[in-house]
C-alpha positions as CSV (number, residue, x, y, z in Angstrom):
1,X,0.0,0.0,0.0
2,X,2.9,2.4,0.8
3,X,4.4,1.7,-2.6
4,X,1.1,2.4,-4.3
5,X,0.7,5.8,-2.5
6,X,4.3,6.7,-3.2
7,X,3.9,5.8,-6.9
8,X,0.7,7.9,-7.0
9,X,2.4,10.8,-5.4
10,X,5.3,10.7,-7.8
11,X,3.0,10.4,-10.8
12,X,0.9,13.4,-9.6
13,X,4.0,15.5,-9.1
14,X,5.5,14.6,-12.5
15,X,3.0,16.3,-14.8
16,X,0.2,18.8,-14.5
17,X,-3.3,17.3,-14.2
18,X,-5.6,18.2,-17.1
19,X,-8.2,20.4,-15.5
20,X,-11.5,18.6,-14.8
21,X,-13.4,21.8,-15.3
22,X,-16.9,22.9,-16.1
23,X,-17.1,25.0,-19.3
24,X,-20.0,27.3,-19.8
25,X,-19.8,29.6,-22.8
26,X,-16.2,30.8,-22.6
27,X,-16.0,30.5,-18.8
28,X,-14.1,27.6,-17.2
29,X,-14.5,26.7,-13.5
30,X,-12.1,24.3,-11.8
31,X,-13.5,22.9,-8.6
32,X,-10.5,20.5,-8.0
33,X,-12.8,17.4,-7.5
34,X,-11.3,14.1,-8.8
35,X,-7.8,15.6,-8.6
36,X,-6.3,13.3,-6.0
37,X,-2.7,14.5,-5.1
38,X,-2.6,16.9,-8.1
39,X,0.1,19.6,-7.8
40,X,-0.8,21.6,-10.9
41,X,-3.5,22.0,-13.5
42,X,-3.2,22.4,-17.2
43,X,-6.2,24.3,-18.7
44,X,-6.8,23.1,-22.3
45,X,-3.3,22.3,-23.4
46,X,-4.2,22.4,-27.2
47,X,-5.1,26.1,-26.9
48,X,-2.1,28.4,-26.4
49,X,-4.4,30.9,-24.8
50,X,-4.8,28.6,-21.9
51,X,-2.3,28.2,-19.1
52,X,-1.3,26.3,-15.9
53,X,-2.2,26.7,-12.3
54,X,0.8,25.8,-10.0
55,X,2.2,26.2,-6.6
56,X,0.0,24.1,-4.4
57,X,-1.6,20.7,-3.9
58,X,-5.2,19.5,-3.8
59,X,-6.3,18.6,-0.4
60,X,-9.4,17.4,1.4
61,X,-10.7,20.6,3.0
62,X,-13.5,21.2,5.4
63,X,-15.2,23.4,4.6
64,X,-14.8,23.9,0.9
65,X,-16.7,26.4,-1.2
66,X,-18.1,23.4,-3.1
67,X,-17.3,19.7,-3.2
68,X,-14.7,18.1,-1.0
69,X,-11.3,19.2,-2.4
70,X,-9.6,22.5,-2.6
71,X,-6.2,23.7,-3.9
72,X,-3.8,24.8,-1.1
73,X,-0.5,26.6,-0.9
74,X,1.1,29.9,0.1
75,X,1.6,31.2,-3.5
76,X,-0.7,29.9,-6.2
77,X,0.0,31.1,-9.7
78,X,-2.1,30.9,-12.9
79,X,-0.1,31.9,-15.9
80,X,-1.3,32.1,-19.6
81,X,0.9,29.9,-21.8
82,X,1.5,32.7,-24.3
83,X,1.0,36.1,-22.7
84,X,2.2,38.0,-25.8
85,X,-0.8,36.7,-27.9
86,X,-3.4,35.7,-25.4
87,X,-5.2,37.0,-22.3
88,X,-8.2,36.2,-20.1
89,X,-11.2,38.7,-19.7
90,X,-11.6,37.5,-16.1
91,X,-9.8,35.5,-13.5
92,X,-10.8,34.7,-9.9
93,X,-11.6,32.2,-7.2
94,X,-13.0,31.6,-3.8
95,X,-10.2,31.8,-1.2
96,X,-9.9,31.5,2.6
97,X,-7.1,31.3,5.1
98,X,-6.0,32.4,8.5
99,X,-3.9,35.3,7.3
100,X,-4.7,38.1,4.7
101,X,-4.8,36.9,1.1
102,X,-3.6,39.0,-1.8
103,X,-4.4,38.5,-5.4
104,X,-2.0,40.2,-7.9
105,X,-3.2,40.3,-11.5
106,X,-0.8,41.0,-14.4
107,X,-1.4,42.1,-18.0
108,X,1.1,42.2,-20.9
109,X,2.7,45.6,-21.6
110,X,3.5,45.6,-25.3
111,X,5.6,48.8,-25.1
112,X,8.0,47.2,-22.6
113,X,7.4,43.6,-23.8
114,X,6.8,42.2,-20.3
115,X,4.0,41.4,-17.9
116,X,3.2,44.2,-15.4
117,X,1.1,44.4,-12.3
118,X,-2.4,45.4,-13.4
119,X,-4.4,45.2,-10.2
120,X,-3.9,44.1,-6.6
121,X,-6.6,43.1,-4.1
122,X,-6.2,42.0,-0.5
123,X,-8.8,40.5,1.8
124,X,-8.5,39.7,5.5
125,X,-8.1,36.1,6.6
126,X,-10.9,34.3,8.2
127,X,-13.1,31.2,8.4
128,X,-15.2,32.1,5.4
129,X,-14.5,32.0,1.6
130,X,-14.4,35.3,-0.2
131,X,-14.2,35.8,-4.0
132,X,-11.0,37.4,-5.3
133,X,-10.9,38.3,-8.9
134,X,-11.4,40.9,-11.7
135,X,-13.3,41.2,-14.9
136,X,-17.0,41.0,-15.7
137,X,-19.1,41.2,-18.9
138,X,-19.2,45.0,-18.8
139,X,-15.6,45.4,-17.9
140,X,-13.5,42.5,-19.4
141,X,-9.8,42.6,-18.7
142,X,-6.6,41.5,-20.5
143,X,-5.2,39.3,-17.8
144,X,-2.1,37.1,-18.3
145,X,-1.2,36.0,-14.8
146,X,-2.9,35.7,-11.4
147,X,-1.0,35.2,-8.1
148,X,-2.9,34.3,-4.9
149,X,-0.5,34.6,-1.9
150,X,-0.6,34.5,1.8
151,X,1.8,34.1,4.7
152,X,0.2,30.8,5.6
153,X,-1.4,28.2,3.4
154,X,-4.6,29.5,1.8
155,X,-7.4,27.4,0.2
156,X,-8.6,28.2,-3.3
157,X,-11.8,26.6,-4.7
158,X,-13.9,27.1,-7.8
159,X,-11.1,28.8,-9.7
160,X,-12.7,30.7,-12.6
161,X,-11.2,31.8,-16.0
162,X,-13.1,33.8,-18.5
163,X,-16.6,35.0,-18.8
164,X,-19.8,33.5,-20.2
165,X,-19.9,34.4,-24.0
166,X,-17.1,36.9,-23.7
């Protein structure tokens, strides 16, 4: 049994899990269910406008925002695979943790040919989930990277990319 668990852990750490997400219109929601021991998530690898969520592990969490698993770590990073040519109109997720949680969003600056901080939001830590994100149908954004960070491990659930029909 120990060898099986070790083999599963090594396999999970070796490659990103393909996101088991719900897609509605052009919005993708990853709820982390069925992602036993996953350490990263690859969102739609054939599409260069998609990217990878890294920096944590899926864990059984009580409570979760939905389901029974959440993604946990101190610095969780979603990065678009090709920020020069692609961006997301919205990025966000439900987060909770004992310490303040900061979401830093980046957009590609074509004049300087680098990603730059676009927007920063911080919430107080606590026992309840709060939504951190930016972009809506009236105000779509051009986001290429999202970094959720905290001094202690935070839980992220129902990670959302994009907007319905945008």
